[in-house]
N, C-alpha and C positions, 0 to 999 in steps of 0.2 A: 393458270390452271394447276391444280394439285397433281401430285404423282398418281394418286388414285383415279382422279378424273381422266388423266391422260391414258392410263392403262385401260380404263373401262371403255373408253370410246375408240381406242385404236385396235384392240384385240385381233385375233386371226379370223379367217373366214369361218372356221368351225364354230368358235364361240359366238361370233356375230349371228350366225344362223340360229343357234340355240337361244340366244337372248331375244331375238326377234319373236320367236314363239312364246317365250316367257312373258314378254311385255303384254301379249294378248291374254295370257293365262297364267298370272303370277301364282307361285306356290310357296308353301311354308316348308322350309328345310331346317331340320334340327341337327346341330353339330354336337356330338357327344363329348368332345374334348375342347371346351370353349376357352380354357385357360392357356391359350396359345396365340401369340401375336400373329402368326400366319393365318389362323382361322378368323381372328378379329379383322384383319386387313381384307381378307377375302369377303367376309360378310359385309364390310363397309362398301366394297365395290358393288356387290349385288344390290345393296340398298340404293346406292347412288344412281344406278341405271334402272331402278324400279322394276327389277326382274324377279326377285325373291324376297320373301319375308324371313330373315334368319332368326333362329332360336339357338342361343348358346347355353349349354349346360355347364355348371360349375359354380364356384363361390363368387358371388356378385362383387364383393370388395376386391378380390384378387383380379378378376377380369377388368374391373374399372381401373385398378392401379396399373395393370399391364398396358391398357389402352392409353392412359394418360402419359405413361413413361415414353411411349412411342408416338404420341400425337395422333392416335387413331380415333376415328369417330365411332361412337356407339349409338348414334341417332337412329331411331326406329329399329334397333336391334333388341329383341326380347331376351332377357337372361333369366334362367331358372336354376335354382339350387335344389336338386332333387329332394333331399330330406325335408326341405322347408316348403315344398310345393303343395298347393291345395289338393292335388290329386294323389298325393303320396299314399294315403290310407286306401283309397280306391284301387290303386295299382297293386298294393300289397294283397288285397283281397283277391284280385284277379290272378296274381301269381300263385296264391294258394289254390285257387280253382284249377289252374293249369297243372299244377303238381298232382292234384287229386285225379284229374281225368287222364293225364298222360303218364301217370306213375313215375314222375320225375323226382329224383333226389336232389333238391336244390338248396336245402338249408333254410335259414331264417328268412322269411319273405322281406322283412324290413331291411335286412342287410343287403339282400339282392337288389331290391328296388332303389336303394340309395346309390348303387353303382350307375354312373352316367350311361354306360352302354345299354344296360337293361332298361333304364328309365326312358331313354330315347327310343328304343325299339318298341316299348309299350306305347309311347305317344303315337308312333306311326301305325302300330297295329290297331289302335282304338280311335284313329281319325283325328288326333289332336295335332298332327303334323302330316305333311304330304310325302315327305321323303327324309332319309337319314344319311348322314355322312359321319364317319368316324375312322379311327385307326391311326391318326396323326401322332399320337403319343403312347400308343399301346401295342403290345404284341398281337399279331393277327389272330392267334388262337383265342384269346380272351374276347375279342370283338366278335368273331364268328360264333363263338359259343353263345353269346347273348342273343344273336340273331336267330340261331337254330332253336333256342329254348323259348323264344318269345313270339316270333312271327311265323304264321302258318305257311307251310310250303305249298307250292303249286302241285296239284295231284298228278299232272301229266309230265312232270320233269323229274327224272329218277334221282338226281342229286344236284344241289346248288353248285354254281360255278361262277367264275369271274371273267369279265370282259374288260379289256383295256382299249381305249381309243388313242390312236396316235395321229399326229399331224406334223407337217414340216414343209413350209413353202420351198425350202432349198433342196428338198429330196425328190428323187424321181420315183414314179410308180407308187405313189401313196394313195391307192384306191382310185375309184372313178371320180370322186369329188374332193380329193385332197385329204381324205381321212381313211385310216385303216382300223378295223375292229379285230383284235387278237383274242382268241379264247382257246382253252382256259388257262389263264396266266397265274392262278393262285390257289386252287383248291383240290382238284382231283389228280393224284399222282399218275395213275395209269388208267385212264377211262376205257371202258369196254365199248363194244360196238353200239349198244343201245345208248349209252351215255354220250358217245361221240355224235350220234345222230341227233340226240336232243340238243346238244351244244350247237350243232349246225343250224337246227331249226330256230331255236330261241335267239341266237345271235343274229341270224338272218332277219328275223322279225324286228329285232331292235334296230338293225341297220336300215331296214325298210322304213321304219317310223322316223328315224332321224334324217334320212336322205330324201324321203318323199318319192321314191321310185323303186323299181325292182332292184333287189339286192343280189349281188353275186358272191357266192360262198365257194371257197376252195378248201378241200380236205387235203392237207399237206402231208408229204411223205418224201423219202429219199428216192422214190420211184414215180414214174409217170406212166400211167395206163399199162401197167404190167412190165415195165422195163426191168424191174427186179422182182423176183417172185419170192419175197421173204414173208414170214408171218406178219410182221408189222405193216408191210405194204398191203397185204391181203386184208388186214383188219380195217385199214382206212378205206379201201375199195368197198368193203362190205358196209361200212358205216355210211359212205356216200350213197350207196344204193338204197339203204334203208331210209335215209333222210330224204332222198328224192321221192320215194313212195309217200312219205308223210306229207311233204310239200304238195304233191299232186292231189292227194285225197283231201287236204285241208284248203285247197285252192289258194295257196299262198303265192305272193309275188316274189318268189325267191328262186334263183337258179343255183344248183349245187353240182359241183364237179369234183371228181376225185377217183383214184388217188393221183395227185400231181405234185411236182416239185415246185419250190417257191418261185423260181424264175418263170416257169410256165404260167403260174397263177398271176404274176404281176407284170411281166414284160411281154408284150405282144410279139416282139421279134423272136424272143426265145421260144415262145409257144409255136410260132410258125416253123421254126427250125426243127423242133422236137416232135411236132405233130403236123407234118406237112400236108396231110390229106384232110385235116380238120378245118372246119369253118372258122372264120375270124371270131375271136372271143373278146369280150370286154375285160378290163382289168378287174381283178377280184377286189371286193370291198371288205370281205370277211376272210380271215385266215384261221382255220381250225387246226390245231397242232395235235400230233399223235400222243403226246404226254406232257406232263408239267415241266420236266426238265427242258425240253425243246422250246416250249412257249416262254418260260421265264428267262432263259438265257437269251433268246431272240429279243425279248422286250428290253432287257438291260443293255444289250449291245446297241440296239436302235436308239435308246435314250443317251447312253454315255459315250458312244463312239460316233454315231451318225448325227446326234443332236436333235432327235425327234422329241416333240412335246407330248407328254402323256397325260391322259385324263382317266380317272378311275383307279381301281377297277369297279365296274358296276356289277352288283351281285344279282345274278338271274336264277330263277327257280323259287323265289320267295313270292308270297302274295302281296307284298308291299315293296315299294322302291327303296333300295338301300345301296350304299356305296362304301368302299373301303379305300382309304388313301394310305400310302406308305409313310413311315416315320420321317423319311427324307423328303417328303413332298414340299414343293415350293408353293408360294402364295398362288401362282398361276394354276398349278395343278389342282389345288383345293377349290379355287374359284371355278375353273372349268368343270371339275367333277360335280360340284354342287349344281351348276347349270344343267349338266347332262342328266343327272338323276332327277332333277326337277322336271325336265322335259319328259322323261320316262313316266313321271307322275301324271302328266297330262293324259298320256295314253291310258293309264290305269283308271283315271276318273271317267274317261270316255267309255271304256269297256265295262266298268263296274260302278255306275253312278250311285248305287246305294251302298257302296263300300264293301260288298261281300263278293268273294271269289267263288 
């Protein structure tokens, strides 16, 4: 058995669950930076297990040369060089229309569309791919700029944000099903109460879709239920209250608690000690952080000290499924992120069968 076959069949419980869903509903995922052996190897794994139809953007000859050098298969992997694509002129026209209607200053449409980030986002926006993965060779700002200029935002989410999935069989208290959803780990420096409530609701809906059960969301703070009366603690308590109201009125299968400390959210024994009069509570599946510093530092510590496996970040608040992976991403991270965002595309097609939000 090849290394790819072995990795594809052994995966962890999180990716196995995602792949089972994708085998029933395969999706097309476009990778904006295809001239990367990590992307090629992840795409080959996805093809081998018949879960995703990968589309790589980049120079065809360079991608073929990279694959040949490393002995990677390109079987059933579609490669598109944006300036040579049959839809290049059509996309240029659509970018012109976007600029006109949104009063954007974007420069020469042909130069814009030739950029893989923009071309990939246009493919997803106009239904030529189901989901998008990028960022493995680019600065996050350039990738996010393409998404914001090209893909329509969701009207009820005040600002786009990122969710990272973590798993680790060797770690304790990794959510109710061995996976934790962390938000926002990459985009909003200091979210306000409304933004925090939206992050809780949207991430809770994401977790519910992936887990297939009621999702439990914790709004994290240095305080638990008023143990510290600081402005930041009161902000998280207010965001939790607002999110609870939204969840109730939308009849969502999400429970939201806050403000709570991380040990109360994840460790039942700690929760029993610090809230002795409270009922027994399940371990949180979703952790909503008070700001970007807390979220990003926690993510990196869990990855690099505790050894948690990360997938994502999945970008929520857009009308089409998209994900960003870091430049340090492993093949496993790219593989699992593509599977996760493809599963999110299943939900999109169920909610919007005609492709319109």
